[in-house]
N, C-alpha and C positions, 0 to 999 in steps of 0.2 A: 499407480505411480510409486516411485521410491519414497520412503520416509526419511531419506538422507538429504542433508544440505551440503553445499559445496563450501568447504573452508577456504578462505583466501587470506592473502596478506594485504597490506594497505594499498597496494597497486592493483588489486583485483586479480592477482595471479593465484591459481588454484594450488593449495598446499595439502589438500586431503579432502575426505568426506567424513561426515559424522551424523549420527542419528539426530533428527530434528529436535526432539525433546531434550536430549543431552546437551545440544548446542545452546539451549536456552536456560539451562539450570545455572544456579550460582551467579557468577559475574557474566556468564555467556561467553561464547567463543565466536570470534569474527567470522562471519559467513556471508555469502552472496544473497541478495534479496532484491525485490522490486516493489514499486508502488505505482499503481495506475490511477490517474485522475481521469474519470469519464465525464465528458461534457456533452450536452445535447445541442441541437442547432439553435436553441434560444440562449445559449451561454450558461445554462444551469449545470451545476456539478452534482453528480450522484454521490452522496455520502451514505455510509453504512454504519449501523451500530453493531459492534462485534457481539457474537452470540455469548450467552451466559456460560457456556461450557469451555470457552477459550481459556488456556492456561494463563496467558498474560493479557492484561487490559480487557477483561470481559465487560461487556456493556458500554464500552467507550465508543465514541464516534470516530470514524476515520475515513480516509479516501475510499473510493469504490472497491478497490481490490489490492491486496498486498500479499505477497507470498515469496516462495523461494524456487529457483529453477532446480530441477533434478540434475544429478550428475550427467554431463553430456548434452544437456538441453540449453539452448540459448535463452537469453533474457526475453527476447520478443516471442519465441515459441512458448515459453512458460507463461508469459503474460496473457497471450491469446488463449492458452489452455485454461488458465485459472478464471478468466472472464467467462468462459463457457461453463466451467464447473461450478463456480460460485454464484453467477448471476444469470446464466442461461443465454448469454448474448455472444455474438461474434463482432469484433471490432479490431481494426488495425491500430497498432500502437506506434507512437513516435517517441524516440528518446529525447529527453531534455537535459538531464545532468545526473551525476552520481555524487553521493556523499557518504561519509562514515559517521555513524552515531552509536552511542552507548547509553541505554536507559534501563534503570532498574525498576522492577515492579515488586516493591516490598521485599520480603524474604523469599519469595517464590522463585524468582529468576530474573533474567534480563534479556533485552535485545542488544546485540552487538553486531551490527550489520553494515556492510557496504551496500548501500541501497541505490538502485538505478530507478530514477523517477521518469515515468512515462505519461503521455497524455493520449487519449483516444476520444473519438467522437462517435456518438450513436444516438439515434432516436428510437431504437428498438425497445420493445417491452422487456422489462427486467423481471426475472423469476429467481429470487434469491434462495439459496440452499440454507435451510434452517440450522444446520450444524455449524455453519460459518457466520451467518448473518441473522440478527434478530429483527432488524428494521432497516428500511431504506428511506431516504428523503432526497428530493431534488431541491437544491438551494442555489441562489445566485451568489455572486462574489460578495456583495454587501451583506447578505444574510449570514454567510459563513463568517466573515470578519467580525460582525456584531456578536455572533454566538461564541466566538473564541474568547471574548473578554468576559463572558458571563461565567462566574465561578461554579455555578451549579450544573453547567453543561460539560461533561467529561469528554475530552478529546485525547487521542493517543499522542504521545510525545513526538513521534515521527511526523504525524500530520501537521502538528503545530510548526515544526521546523521547516517542513516542505512548503507550507502555505506562505510563511514569511518570505522564503527565498523565491517562490514562484511570483509573488507580487512585486518583489524588488528587482529581480534579475530577468524575469520573463513576463513582463506586464501584459502582453497580448496573448498569453498562452490559452486563454479561454474565448478568444474571438472566433466565432464560428467560421469565418472566411479563411482563417489560418489553420484550421484543423486538418487532420489527415483525410 
């Protein structure tokens, strides 16, 4: 797959492409991204600890899968592809909402993304790729909310933002009967 990301304006209109690493250096350049929240039939969420080799937020906990579509690839195609590549599973994703965020990681770089938030449901066994994911855990909504307030548990900034909005604007997003 391409190592390029799709540069966008605030309305998600493509304005170019850029090398993924370059797009994350300095203050970052606004680009298209997605986050998948994977939920099992018991309503538990798969969270992943980002691998130690990640440029930004290594070792931090986040949602099941987050990445970038390649030029010419739709968000749903990219999300399905990355679920297979990172976690070894197939699952249909459903779009919930999009938001723009900007988060700096020290002096190393930043995420400046127009992020499309998706939800998927699966009970399949998960086989994480170690270059991307160092650990996985299935947590229910209450466990996640409790851990988010523990200062010693590091979570990515986008996950924190997404979780708050999911709880307030999509309160039944993890109800198994409502899943894809």
